[in-house]
N, C-alpha and C positions, 0 to 999 in steps of 0.2 A: 461788571462784565461787558465785553465788547459784543453787542448783539448785531447779528447779520441775519435779517429776516428772509426766509426762502419763499414766502408766499404773501405778498403785499400788493394790493391794488389801489387804483385811484380813478377818478372820473365821476361823472354824475349819472348814476343808474336810473332806470325807468321808475322802479319802486325804491325810493331812497331809504337807506338804513338810518339808524339814529344819528350817525355822524357822516356827513357828506364831505369828501375831500376832492374837489373838482380838478385841481392842478397839481403838478409836481412840486411847486413851491409850497403850496398848502400841505402837501404830504410831508415835506421835510420839516415844516413847523411842528406837525403832529409827532413825527419821529423824534425830534429834539425834546418835546415835552415828555415823551415816554421813555427816552433814553436809548433809542435805536441808532446805531452808527451807520449801517448800510442795509440795503435790501435788494433782492430780486423783485422787479415790479412788472406790472402789466396795466394797461388801460382797460377799464371794465367793458368797453365796447368790443374788446377782442372776443368775448363770448356772448354779449347781449346783441351785437350787430353782426360783425364778421371779422375774421382774422385779417383780411385786407385792410379794413379801416383801423382795427385795434392795433395791429402791428405798426402801422404808420404813425398813429397818435402816440403810442408808447415811445417810439424813437423821437418824435417831435418834442415831447415834453421832458424827456430825460437827457437830451443831448448836452445841455449845459450844467448837468448835475452829476458829477462823478460818483456820488454816494448811491445813486440809483442805477442799478444794472438792469438793462432792458431784457425782457423775455418775449419770445414770439410764439404764437399759436400755429399749429399745422393744419393742413387739409390733405386729403388723399392726392398723391401726385398724379393719379390718372385723370383728374378733372382739369388739370392745368391752371387752376385758379391762383396758385402761388408760384407758377413757373415750374421748370424742371427741378429735379433734386440738385443737380449741379449748380443751377442758377441760384437756387435758394441758399445753398451752402456758401456760394460766393458772396451773396448779399449779407449773410450772417458774418462772414469774415470782415467785410467792408465796414459794417456797423458794430463790430465787436459784441455780437449777441452770443452769449455763451450757454444759454439754456432755452429749452423749448417746452411748450405746454400743449396739452390735448384736452379737448372737450367733446368726446365722442357722442354723448347724448344730445347736447345742444346743437351740434353741427351735423348730426345724423350720418355717422360712418362707423365702420367696424375697426376697432383698434387691434389689428392682427397683422400677421406676416403677409397675408395675401394683399392687403391694402397698402401697408407701409414697409414692405420688405426692403426696398431699395434705400429708403431713408433711414430705417433702423440699422441697416448694415453700416451706413456711414456714421451714424451717431455712436454706435458701439466702437467703431475703429477710432473715432475722434474723441471718445469719452465725453460726449455732450450730455449733460443731465436732461432728463425728460420728466416733466412734472405733470401729474395727472391726479384726478380725484379718485375716491375709493370705489372704482368699478371692478370689484374683486373677481367676478367670473372672467372678465376680459383680461385682467392682469394675470390671472392664473393660466390662461391659454397663451398669453403672449410670452411670458418669461421662459418657458421651455424652448421656444424657438430662438430667443435672444437672451441666454442666461447671463451674459456679461453686460447687458444694458444697464446704464446708470439711471435708475428709476426712483423718483421721489414721489411718494403718495401723500397727498395733503387732504386735510379736511375730513378725516374719518370720524366716525360717530363719537359723540361725547359719552355714549354708553359703553364704548369700548369695542373695537373690531378685532381684538387680539386673536379670536378663533379663526378669523380670516387670514391675518397677516403673519402670525407667528410661524406657521408652517412654511410660508414663503420666505421669511427672514432666515429660517434654518437652512433652506436650500439655495438661495440666491444671494451671494455676498455683496452685490452692488445695489440691492434694494434698500431704500431708506424710508423712514417714517417721519412726518413732521409733528409738531406739538400743538397745532392750532386749536383743535377741538378735542384733544386727548385729556379728559378729565377723570379717568379711572383712578380711584384712590391708590396712591403709591405706584401708579402705572409707569411713570418715567423711571423711577428707581428700579422696579422689578425688570423692566425692559432692558435697562442698561446693564443690570447684573446678568441677565440671561444671554444677551446678544452683543453687548458692548455699547458704550455711549457713542461710539463713532457711527452707529447706524441711525441715530436720531438727530434731526435738524430742528432748530427753533424756527417756527413759522407762526405768524399771528392769525392768518386768515382774514385780514382786514381788507376791505369790507366783505361780508357783513359783520364779522366778529370784531371785537375791540382788541387793540394791541395789548392792553394791560393784562388780559386774562391769561394768555399763554405765558407771558413774561413772568407773572406772579407764580404760576404753577411750576415753572422751571426754577425760579429763584428759591422756592420753598421745598424743592425736591430733596429727598434724603440720599444725596449722593455727594461725592467729594467735589471740592471747588474746581479741580482740574476737569472733571467730567462735565460739570455745569458749563465751564468755559468752552469745552469742545462742542457741546450741543448748541450753545448760544451763538457761535459763529465760526469756530475753527474748522469744524467738519465741512461746512459749506465752502469756506475759502479753499480748503484742500481739494474738494471736488472741482471747483472752478479753475484751480491751478493746474489740474490735469488735462483740461480741455485743449485740444489741438485743432484750431480752426484752419 
């Protein structure tokens, strides 16, 4: 299968996980060892330090590696820390950044229409994917205001967050779930049968999770090979192909 990881990080964190991948070149070596072709990536300082530093380092390390697709983190436009929304979108276009990330708890903001209305209006219109962790109350409040937002929720509980996200998948067709920590027995197969394999994206959650865990879970899922390939990479390539910067 052609694996395209939607949730892959690199850099040297403060509290190092079992495997430390400090550079993009080292990340590519790890990807080759595990069989990953491409990945949406971020530098860990984007949430451990600041989006200003992390976004810059993500670009710096991925510039010469076309298999690594940079993602940027956001901050409230009102603070001006990342410039105006128009300036931010112009910079995204210049650097071919096709996906955004949010860390509302680490960066202390509310992920809602009041804070991000002007940015979300643009991301909806431009079909820019937005990646966020399992902040379910915030997500449940956000999606009614932006039902067409392309949202990818990553890193949900290995015990299964289905009771949170299945009602949302039922209502919002552009909500997607990654595989990084989804270890519910037969979870991928049941989710694909209920909502379609196109709503699931392969993501490893590396670091702190290991690449091979989610890879093996998908490879052994009781679904057709075509569905596995869709989850492994085709779904993410389709979403990125829809982006209009």
